[in-house]
C-alpha positions as CSV (number, residue, x, y, z in Angstrom):
1,M,-34.4,-2.9,-19.9
2,K,-32.8,-6.1,-18.5
3,I,-29.0,-5.4,-18.2
4,A,-26.2,-7.7,-17.1
5,I,-22.9,-6.2,-15.9
6,V,-20.2,-8.8,-16.2
7,C,-17.3,-8.3,-13.8
8,D,-14.5,-10.9,-13.7
9,V,-12.6,-8.8,-11.2
10,L,-14.5,-7.3,-8.4
11,G,-13.3,-6.5,-4.9
12,K,-13.4,-4.1,-2.0
13,G,-14.9,-0.6,-2.2
14,N,-11.5,1.0,-2.5
15,N,-10.7,-1.0,-5.7
16,G,-11.2,1.0,-8.9
17,T,-13.0,-1.8,-10.7
18,A,-15.5,-2.2,-7.8
19,V,-16.1,1.5,-7.8
20,V,-16.7,1.7,-11.5
21,T,-19.1,-1.3,-11.4
22,K,-21.0,0.0,-8.4
23,N,-21.5,3.5,-10.0
24,L,-22.8,2.0,-13.2
25,Y,-25.1,-0.4,-11.4
26,E,-26.6,2.3,-9.2
27,H,-27.1,4.7,-12.1
28,L,-28.8,2.0,-14.3
29,K,-31.1,0.9,-11.4
30,A,-32.0,4.5,-10.6
31,S,-32.9,4.9,-14.3
32,G,-35.5,2.1,-14.0
33,N,-33.6,-0.7,-15.4
34,D,-33.5,-4.3,-14.1
35,V,-29.8,-4.8,-13.5
36,K,-27.7,-7.7,-12.2
37,I,-24.0,-7.9,-11.6
38,I,-22.3,-11.2,-12.5
39,C,-19.1,-11.7,-10.5
40,A,-17.2,-13.9,-8.0
41,D,-17.2,-11.7,-4.9
42,Q,-18.4,-14.3,-2.4
43,S,-19.3,-11.5,0.1
44,K,-22.1,-10.5,-2.3
45,K,-23.9,-13.8,-2.0
46,G,-27.6,-13.2,-1.3
47,E,-27.3,-9.5,-1.9
48,E,-29.9,-8.0,-4.2
49,G,-28.7,-7.6,-7.8
50,Y,-25.6,-9.8,-7.5
51,F,-25.2,-13.2,-9.2
52,V,-22.1,-14.8,-7.7
53,L,-19.9,-17.5,-9.4
54,P,-17.1,-19.5,-7.9
55,T,-13.8,-17.9,-7.2
56,L,-10.9,-18.9,-9.5
57,K,-8.1,-20.6,-7.6
58,L,-4.5,-20.3,-9.1
59,G,-2.5,-21.8,-6.2
60,K,-1.5,-20.4,-2.8
61,P,1.2,-17.9,-3.9
62,L,-0.9,-16.3,-6.6
63,D,-4.1,-16.5,-4.6
64,A,-2.4,-14.7,-1.7
65,Y,-1.1,-12.0,-3.9
66,I,-4.6,-11.5,-5.6
67,D,-6.2,-11.3,-2.1
68,S,-3.5,-8.7,-1.0
69,V,-4.6,-6.3,-3.7
70,G,-8.3,-6.6,-2.6
71,V,-9.8,-8.4,-5.6
72,T,-11.4,-11.7,-6.5
73,L,-11.1,-13.5,-9.9
74,A,-14.1,-15.4,-11.3
75,K,-14.2,-19.0,-12.5
76,C,-16.4,-19.4,-15.5
77,D,-19.1,-22.1,-15.3
78,K,-21.2,-22.5,-18.5
79,K,-24.4,-23.6,-16.8
80,T,-24.3,-20.8,-14.2
81,M,-23.4,-18.2,-16.8
82,D,-26.3,-19.3,-19.1
83,E,-28.7,-19.0,-16.1
84,A,-27.3,-15.6,-15.2
85,L,-27.5,-14.2,-18.7
86,S,-30.9,-15.7,-19.5
87,G,-33.4,-13.1,-20.6
88,V,-31.0,-10.1,-20.5
89,E,-31.4,-7.5,-23.3
90,Y,-28.0,-5.8,-22.9
91,I,-24.6,-6.9,-21.6
92,H,-21.8,-4.6,-20.5
93,C,-18.4,-6.2,-19.5
94,I,-15.9,-4.6,-17.1
95,M,-12.9,-6.9,-17.8
96,P,-11.7,-9.0,-20.8
97,F,-11.3,-12.3,-18.9
98,A,-13.2,-15.6,-18.7
99,L,-16.7,-14.3,-17.8
100,G,-16.4,-11.5,-20.3
101,R,-15.3,-13.8,-23.1
102,Y,-18.2,-16.2,-22.4
103,A,-20.6,-13.3,-22.3
104,A,-19.3,-12.2,-25.8
105,K,-20.0,-15.7,-27.1
106,Y,-23.5,-15.7,-25.5
107,A,-24.3,-12.3,-26.9
108,K,-23.4,-13.3,-30.4
109,E,-25.4,-16.5,-30.3
110,N,-28.4,-14.7,-29.0
111,N,-28.0,-11.4,-30.9
112,I,-27.7,-9.3,-27.7
113,P,-26.0,-5.9,-27.8
114,I,-22.7,-6.0,-25.9
115,T,-20.1,-3.5,-24.9
116,A,-17.1,-3.5,-22.7
117,G,-15.0,-1.0,-20.7
118,F,-11.3,-0.7,-21.1
119,H,-10.0,-0.7,-17.6
120,L,-6.7,-2.7,-17.9
121,Q,-3.4,-1.6,-19.3
122,A,-1.0,-4.3,-20.6
123,E,1.6,-2.8,-18.2
124,N,-0.6,-3.7,-15.2
125,I,0.2,-7.3,-16.1
126,T,3.8,-7.0,-17.0
127,A,4.7,-4.7,-14.1
128,H,4.0,-7.5,-11.6
129,L,6.5,-9.7,-13.5
130,K,9.0,-6.8,-13.8
131,L,8.7,-7.0,-17.6
132,N,7.1,-3.6,-18.2
133,K,10.2,-2.3,-20.1
134,I,9.7,-4.9,-22.8
135,T,7.5,-2.9,-25.2
136,F,6.8,-5.6,-27.7
137,L,5.3,-7.7,-25.0
138,Q,2.8,-5.0,-24.2
139,K,1.9,-4.9,-27.9
140,L,1.4,-8.6,-28.0
141,I,-0.9,-8.5,-24.9
142,Y,-3.0,-5.7,-26.5
143,K,-3.3,-7.7,-29.7
144,R,-4.4,-10.7,-27.8
145,L,-7.0,-8.7,-25.8
146,Y,-8.4,-7.4,-29.1
147,S,-8.5,-10.7,-30.9
148,S,-10.0,-12.7,-28.0
149,F,-12.4,-10.1,-26.6
150,Y,-12.6,-6.5,-27.7
151,S,-13.1,-7.3,-31.4
152,K,-16.3,-9.1,-30.3
153,M,-17.8,-5.9,-28.8
154,D,-20.3,-3.6,-30.4
155,A,-18.5,-0.7,-28.8
156,I,-15.7,0.0,-26.3
157,H,-15.8,2.4,-23.4
158,Y,-12.4,4.1,-22.9
159,P,-12.0,6.2,-19.7
160,T,-9.5,8.5,-21.4
161,Q,-8.4,9.5,-24.9
162,F,-4.9,8.4,-23.8
163,I,-5.8,4.7,-23.4
164,K,-7.9,4.7,-26.6
165,D,-4.8,6.0,-28.5
166,V,-2.5,3.5,-26.8
167,F,-4.7,0.5,-27.6
168,E,-5.5,1.5,-31.2
169,K,-1.9,2.1,-32.0
170,A,-0.9,-1.3,-30.6
171,I,-3.5,-3.2,-32.6
172,G,-3.2,-1.1,-35.7
173,K,-6.9,-0.6,-36.0
174,S,-9.6,2.0,-35.2
175,T,-12.4,0.8,-32.9
176,N,-15.9,1.9,-32.2
177,G,-14.8,3.6,-29.1
178,Y,-16.4,6.1,-26.7
179,V,-14.2,8.2,-24.5
180,I,-16.1,8.7,-21.2
181,S,-14.4,9.5,-17.9
182,N,-15.4,7.3,-14.9
183,G,-15.8,10.6,-13.1
184,V,-15.6,11.5,-9.4
185,H,-18.4,11.4,-6.9
186,E,-20.5,14.5,-6.1
187,Y,-19.2,14.6,-2.6
188,V,-15.7,15.3,-3.8
189,T,-15.7,19.1,-3.4
190,P,-13.3,21.8,-2.1
191,H,-13.9,22.9,1.4
192,I,-11.9,24.3,4.3
193,T,-10.7,21.5,6.6
194,E,-8.5,21.9,9.6
195,K,-5.3,19.9,9.7
196,P,-5.4,17.0,12.2
197,D,-4.0,17.4,15.7
198,G,-0.2,17.3,15.7
199,M,0.0,18.3,12.0
200,S,-0.9,22.0,12.1
201,D,2.8,23.0,11.8
202,K,3.6,20.5,9.1
203,I,3.6,20.7,5.3
204,I,1.2,17.9,4.5
205,I,1.8,15.9,1.2
206,S,-0.8,13.3,0.4
207,N,-1.2,10.4,-2.0
208,T,-4.0,7.8,-2.4
209,G,-3.7,4.4,-4.1
210,R,-2.9,0.8,-3.8
211,Y,0.7,0.1,-2.6
212,S,2.1,-1.5,-5.7
213,R,5.0,-1.3,-8.1
214,E,3.1,0.6,-10.9
215,K,1.8,3.2,-8.4
216,S,5.4,4.1,-7.6
217,Q,4.9,5.6,-4.1
218,D,8.5,4.7,-3.4
219,T,9.5,7.6,-5.6
220,L,7.6,10.0,-3.3
221,I,9.2,8.6,-0.2
222,K,12.7,8.9,-1.7
223,A,11.9,12.5,-2.9
224,I,11.1,13.7,0.6
225,K,14.6,12.5,1.7
226,F,16.0,14.9,-1.0
227,S,13.7,17.8,-0.1
228,K,15.1,20.8,1.7
229,Y,12.0,20.7,3.8
230,S,12.0,17.0,4.8
231,D,11.9,17.8,8.5
232,K,8.7,19.8,8.0
233,I,6.9,17.4,5.6
234,Q,4.2,15.0,6.9
235,L,3.6,12.4,4.2
236,I,0.2,10.6,4.2
237,L,0.0,7.5,2.0
238,A,-3.7,6.5,2.1
239,G,-4.0,2.9,0.9
240,Q,-3.0,-0.7,1.3
241,G,-1.3,-3.4,-0.7
242,A,1.6,-5.7,-1.3
243,K,4.3,-3.0,-1.0
244,E,3.3,-1.8,2.5
245,K,6.2,-3.5,4.4
246,Y,8.7,-2.3,1.9
247,Y,7.4,1.3,2.0
248,K,7.6,1.4,5.8
249,R,11.2,0.2,5.7
250,L,12.1,2.7,3.0
251,S,10.6,5.6,5.1
252,K,12.1,4.5,8.4
253,N,14.8,7.3,8.4
254,L,12.5,10.2,7.3
255,P,12.5,13.0,9.9
256,V,8.7,12.8,10.2
257,A,7.2,9.3,10.2
258,P,4.6,8.9,7.3
259,K,1.0,7.9,7.9
260,F,0.0,4.6,6.3
261,G,-3.3,2.8,5.9
262,P,-6.7,2.8,4.2
263,L,-9.2,5.6,4.7
264,S,-12.9,5.9,4.1
265,R,-14.1,7.9,1.1
266,D,-15.1,10.9,3.4
267,E,-11.7,10.7,5.1
268,V,-9.9,10.7,1.7
269,V,-11.8,13.9,0.6
270,N,-11.0,15.6,4.0
271,M,-7.3,14.5,3.7
272,I,-7.1,16.0,0.2
273,N,-8.6,19.3,1.4
274,Y,-6.3,19.7,4.4
275,S,-3.2,18.7,2.5
276,D,-0.8,21.4,1.2
277,L,0.1,19.3,-1.9
278,Y,-1.2,16.2,-3.6
279,V,1.3,14.0,-5.4
280,H,0.1,11.3,-7.9
281,T,3.1,9.1,-8.5
282,A,1.6,6.3,-10.7
283,E,3.8,5.3,-13.6
284,I,1.0,3.2,-15.1
285,E,-2.4,4.9,-15.1
286,L,-5.2,4.8,-17.7
287,E,-7.2,7.4,-15.9
288,G,-6.4,7.9,-12.2
289,I,-9.6,8.7,-10.2
290,A,-7.5,9.7,-7.1
291,C,-5.7,12.3,-9.2
292,L,-9.0,13.6,-10.5
293,E,-10.4,13.9,-7.0
294,A,-7.5,16.0,-5.9
295,I,-7.9,18.3,-8.9
296,K,-11.7,18.5,-8.3
297,C,-11.0,19.6,-4.7
298,G,-8.9,22.5,-6.2
299,K,-5.7,21.1,-4.7
300,L,-2.4,21.7,-6.4
301,T,-1.6,18.3,-7.8
302,I,1.9,17.1,-8.9
303,V,2.1,14.3,-11.5
304,S,4.6,12.1,-13.3
305,D,5.5,12.6,-17.0
306,S,5.3,8.8,-17.6
307,D,4.4,7.8,-21.1
308,L,2.3,5.1,-19.6
309,S,0.0,7.5,-17.6
310,A,-2.9,9.7,-18.6
311,T,-2.5,12.0,-15.6
312,K,0.0,14.3,-17.1
313,E,-2.8,15.5,-19.4
314,F,-4.9,16.7,-16.4
315,V,-2.6,19.5,-15.1
316,S,-2.3,22.7,-17.1
317,D,0.8,24.0,-15.3
318,K,4.0,22.1,-16.4
319,K,5.7,23.1,-13.2
320,C,3.5,20.5,-11.6
321,V,5.1,17.7,-13.7
322,Y,8.3,15.8,-12.7
323,N,10.5,13.2,-14.4
324,N,9.0,9.7,-13.9
325,R,10.6,7.6,-11.2
326,D,13.2,10.4,-10.5
327,P,13.1,11.3,-6.8
328,K,15.4,14.3,-7.2
329,S,13.2,15.7,-10.0
330,L,10.1,15.3,-7.8
331,A,11.9,16.8,-4.8
332,K,12.7,19.9,-6.9
333,V,9.0,20.2,-7.9
334,I,7.9,19.8,-4.3
335,D,10.4,22.4,-3.0
336,Y,9.3,24.8,-5.7
337,W,5.7,24.8,-4.7
338,I,6.6,24.9,-1.0
339,E,8.6,28.0,-1.7
340,H,5.9,29.6,-3.8
341,G,3.2,29.3,-1.2
342,A,1.2,32.3,-2.5
343,E,1.0,30.8,-5.9
344,N,0.0,27.4,-4.4
345,K,-2.9,29.1,-2.6
346,N,-4.1,30.8,-5.8
347,F,-7.4,28.9,-5.5
348,K,-9.1,30.6,-8.5
349,R,-6.5,29.2,-10.9
350,L,-6.8,25.8,-9.4
351,I,-10.6,25.7,-9.5
352,T,-10.4,26.5,-13.2
353,D,-8.5,23.2,-13.6
354,S,-11.2,21.4,-11.5
355,K,-13.9,22.2,-14.1
356,R,-12.2,19.8,-16.5
357,V,-13.1,16.9,-14.1
358,K,-16.6,15.5,-14.5
359,Y,-18.8,14.2,-11.8
360,V,-20.1,10.6,-11.9
361,G,-23.7,11.6,-12.7
362,E,-22.6,13.4,-15.9
363,C,-20.4,10.5,-17.0
364,M,-23.2,8.0,-16.4
365,K,-25.5,10.0,-18.7
366,D,-22.8,9.7,-21.3
367,M,-22.7,5.9,-20.7
368,D,-26.5,5.9,-21.3
369,K,-26.0,7.6,-24.6
370,M,-23.5,5.0,-25.6
371,F,-25.8,2.2,-24.7
372,H,-28.7,3.7,-26.7
373,K,-26.5,4.3,-29.8
374,V,-25.3,0.7,-29.7
375,I,-28.9,-0.6,-29.4
376,L,-30.0,1.6,-32.2
377,S,-27.1,0.5,-34.4
378,K,-27.7,-3.2,-33.6
379,S,-31.4,-3.0,-34.4
380,T,-30.7,-1.1,-37.7
381,T,-28.1,-3.7,-38.7
382,C,-30.5,-6.6,-37.9
383,A,-33.3,-4.9,-39.9
């Protein structure tokens, strides 16, 4: 089958959207499909399977910010899009922006099955503007996303039941939705890994993610200041992003200097395995692959109770949950688990939680099933 994956927002390998897109592309190719990715990532020019459009320019300040989070935005060009979509038999959109909206129009005109993933929370938009406390604004954004884009889809892929419920409540409608995790890679496994040199006597607490307001790593930095064991804690914040300078200033007075910077995928898995605790601080999270990776490694994982995050549903022990954006609450949870080391090392209990997390291969098979159900439904309706 000839399939087009339309991705308005692509970016570097550590970007969630890029990972989701690459996983789907590789699975569909391996299954014998003819697949192309339509995007604006200029680094993909000339690479097999990629059809690259111009980058959208929004002015220096916005362009600089977008670049700092490691993504590119696409500029829709009708002629180029028509050429890219010519002859395709199925379209799957990753984001609800210009390319996706044009693909929806093209699909309708040419009677092509089309689906879309739901990988964007309204709060991801409002958080950057510091307006995420205005709930009616989120509702308006969701309604706009539905009317301009998702209502045109034959089906919607939701990574979690959490985001499906949030979206359907906001728009006041049920959708033809499939809840399928994005999954974690098969190389994400629990294994014994020695702590790096100079850290063997430290309590290592790790966190992975883009440095941004909604990921809330500042809560973890502040929590360590309140911890009774702050002089023994080695914090590792694996990532990069707009908040890096602020986080470094914030952590300047910690007894043990935190480690900052991006890590390779292998390095992230090793880091999780040699850590004593993994803390996922995100306030806004529709799935949270980093959190799932920690759980899959059998690592005791601490999460926020944020109403805007799916991750609180991933842990079965409520002693692993702290009050959102409350450093003192997080410090108490951290200290509890440091003081209950025997329970922390109860690997059997933790590995039970890990079975709830699916690998990418299994998730991609579920995506296949969704595609085939949509095709069958479309052909039945047309007949």
